[in-house]
Phi, psi and omega in degrees: 000344182298335183293345181266003184298318180295319179297316179297318178303315183286317186288318184259002176055051177240160179300149182299321181297325177291320179297317179296319179297317179297317178299314182295312184289326176300317182294331183265001173091024178276140185281160177295333182287318176297314183298317185281342182254331191237348178262104192308312184286346176265325184301333180291342181281330182094151186292330180296315179295317178301317181297315180297319180292321177296322176298317178299315181291326174299318179298320180297324176295318180294332182282351183301322180295322177292323179294323177297317177297320180298320179297320179296318180297316181292323178293321178296325180272003181057038180244002184280130177206182183298322179296317178296322179297319177299317180299317180293313183299324184270359177293137185245004181207163176300323180299315181293323177293318178300321179303320185292321187253001186304317184291347179257004181240021182297140180309126181296343180265002183291160179297325179295316178297317179299320180295323177295315177301325180280005173085020184268003182299317178300323179292318178299319178297322178298315178295320182300328179276019176059056181302137183247008182268207182274108183298311184295323179295320178292319181294328182300332182295340187256005179298134181198117179292330179296330182259014182061028175256073189274336182229166177298323178298323178299317181294313181295322177301318180296316179297320178295324178295322177297316180293325177301313177297318182298314180290320184292336182244014176289129185301312182293324179296317180298316180296315182297319181292320177296315180298318181292323178293319178295327183277315189241005181283174180229168175249135175240128179247121174240141186261131176268326180236110186298118177215141184301327185292347178260354188304316185290346182263345184298131178117201185251137182226152170293152181302329184271357186277343183251124184284170186298319179300317180290327176300316179294321177299315180290324178298317178293321179296321178290321177301324178271009175062033176266334179221171170239123181256114183236145172260127180260119179279148177284083192303311183296321178294324179293316178301316180297318179298314182291323176297321178298325182279322189252342182254090185274345179226101188293337183260014180288160178295332184276357184307312180299324181290317179294317178300319179297316181295321178297314180298315179296320180296321178297311184293319187274324190237301194291311182294312177302320178299314182294318181298314180293319182294314181292322177300317179296319179295321179299313181294313182296319180295319179295317179299316182296314184289318178294321179300319180297317179295314181299317181298317179296317178297316183296318180301316180295321178295314181295324179297317178293319179297325182297334180273344186284169177250167180292137180217163178251151187224144173259128172257120186240135181210156175215116176241356173234148182295334187278337189223142168247123182271137182231121180239135177255127177226163171260175185285001171263001176092000181290127180280119185261328182194148175225133179211181180216149177252123178286138179258114183282318184224094182297135182103345178247103182303147179214167176272118186279118177291325181293319179294315180298317181296315180295321179300315183283319183295320185259007179049047181288147177233011177210140173247130171253116183260115178271107190269120177267145182301325185274315188249001186299320182295317179293317179301318179299319180293325177295315181297316180298319179295321181292319183298326182300336181266358183274145181293321177237150185263125179283160171288140181248126174237130181250139179220140183281143176278007176271357181294152177284123181233005184301319180290324178298317182295338182276347184289147181299323182298311181295319179302318181293333183276326189243013185299334182262010183245161181285175186299323181298312180295321179302314181293316179300315179301314182298319177297310183295324184293338177298323180284332180280320180048063178296161184304328180295339184236007191295336179275359175285127184307322181297319180291313185294323181295322178287316182302317184268351185064032184235101185293339182293340181305317186293349179257357174288149175303139186299324179294329178292318179297317180297319179297318180297311182294317180299317182296316182289323176296316180296317180300315180296320180292320178298324181287352173269351181089140181244121177263127179297132181099348177274172179296332185279352186294343177296339179298336180295340178297335179285352183258007173107359176268157182272164176299323180297316179296320178298319179298321178297318179298317180298316181296314182293328176294315179297322182280358178081012180273320179267105184220013176205162180300316183296331181287348177297329181298337183273358181290137178300135179085004182264094177279180185299315181296315181297318179300312181294324181297320188257330193297328179292323186276345180278137178238153178234089186303334184262005181290155178281332182274125182299329179301324182288346177265356183252185176259013177294134179289138183300337178284354186243011179304317184292333177294317180292322175303316180296321178297317179300319180295317181296320182274355178055051177211166182275163176299320179300319181295319180294319179295320182284339182222095186295343181287339182300316185290343177293344178279356181288133178234143180209138178290337178275114184296328178294315178302310184296316179299311186295318182289317184279332184258319185266302182299321179302315180288325179293327178285329187303327181301325183292345180300333179296337187249009175290135180295143179291325179212163180301324183302326185264005181285134177279134181294141181284132179291155181302323183292342181265000177265104192250120177304141180097345180265168181247153178208165178267141179219170179240129180295124179260322184203142178245123182236177179292333184258000178158190183237130175269130187234131175276112177250023178070027174263187181278356174210157179286149174268159181244126169264103181294153183305330181289344181257015178248118177301147184302322184289353180252351192299336184256007192257359188261138175224151178307136180098347181290144177269128180223157178256126185233155175258136179276120181268314185205151180226129177231096185289335179289316179271358179054053180233142177228119180265130183237168179216148173251005177272104181257111180297156178302129186251136173231140177278127178293167178292108184287352175303327183271358183289133185061020182231065182294343181277347184282000000 
């Protein structure tokens, strides 16, 4: 996969070392979540880019079987060599592989093949070399009634057919025609079913004139057979290009034959191939770019929701003059109550007692108004009149009852909520739930399009939407930390470990064997990739070591120690005050980004487990006191031979006088907070040796972190 690093660098505009790292880690089974959170030079790219590159690399694996077939075809034709192998290896799509072998896969029933069987290949080669002699005299040599070559025209037609195939399946010609079509081609939209929403698209457009959202809309319309979406190739420019390539002598006798073959090759092979290929690229590119936008929007929405509290919402609708329907739901979509307000005099707005009562009883803070074309205006006036009498004003969200809800009504979640209600309530609930978009329905296009205010969502492939929502939900949950034995630990299965390995982890956690991030490496079945994939996201709330309560990867503990030394503060202080780490400066942009953006957030999770007071702090186990690491302590006693420091262990540690710099020797008093380095631990003698001599610390170049191949 390393051979694609340059292509990835150019296409996604990322540093080469990051591209190389992605290729290497993809091959070894590292997850996109590990790559985007813990590999410094990759994390700067963002998870969307990482995901797209992994999809590209997955495709390259799938193409291996086609590449193997291509090698066999070339070997059979005795055309396989080192240059061809390079071309095959670097091909990134089925189209590119087809280009290489197309000339060797021509239909055996084609006119060109028949002409070759009839022995006309030498004549075709003669014409191809821009023959300047007597064409008819050369063709006369091939006349044969047995081969149905009865006239000179029959012979010339056969030679032209051979050249048509040659030009039509020439690798460079195919590439050039596609490139020219992508650069100078147009889009033509013709309507099969006359509808106003297609009016602005009817006709011919430049490829760049239609945005991605509209491309998806048109793609869906063509799928439903409402329009025809065509790519128009610049035919005359293509002819000129091919003539420049294949007609090296314009005044040759063979010029008319070559021109004819070029024209036939364009009509039969090259132009249709280019039109279909560019159309496919247009659709795929639009899906990729819109998906990236949707994913970014969704992550931000979910992040905000994650901070929110549970609330109740009123869904209000009116499709009959006599009744206004009122449904109470929570923000998880659970239907709590359904009722209706009778309208005594339609057309005369009033203050609704049912709406006011439901608002007050359920402490609702949002109204979703499902607007019907006939009664929507009156319903709005009733709601506005009612709101004026309320002590607090709810948020108002409006949604049209013209939305498609048939798929929503079919979902198990909606069925479970409205199974005991009539069709009217079912429909009102389905419309309103689109605006709420609970997690159970968030991957439904109708819900997601309303939630994000992005109509293009509903035209994305459904599997693409599900992948986007699943990925963002998983990422957010992983960033909250996963405790083994909790309901959420099944999420680790998405990071590459097996169910069997997870069960072992659960058992060892219950038995008290698995109690730190580093001990995950000792689990049976836990290879290097699996360990790195999960160990950063796993937390141990009851561990003595603060790192185990955070999302810091165990391979990076020493990096955080170095940051603490540079900032001259304790790990507890950084966790308790996220602004401290913002003071970190580094000439290496990767280092600064990773420490301020990634490590800062990974530490923040541990703030939930900081003790409120010293009295409630759990003592650190001997096994969690690790020589070489730094910790925060409180001066307990100052003596002639050193300082005793409480580091929350079962005994105080000693900073011997030899480990105290001269400029610090007079500054300590009992109760002072100091940062110390653990030198040695002897649990049998119950001794802990500490130091205040902190060597000058430098952060290594994190570009090389987790990148042994660089």
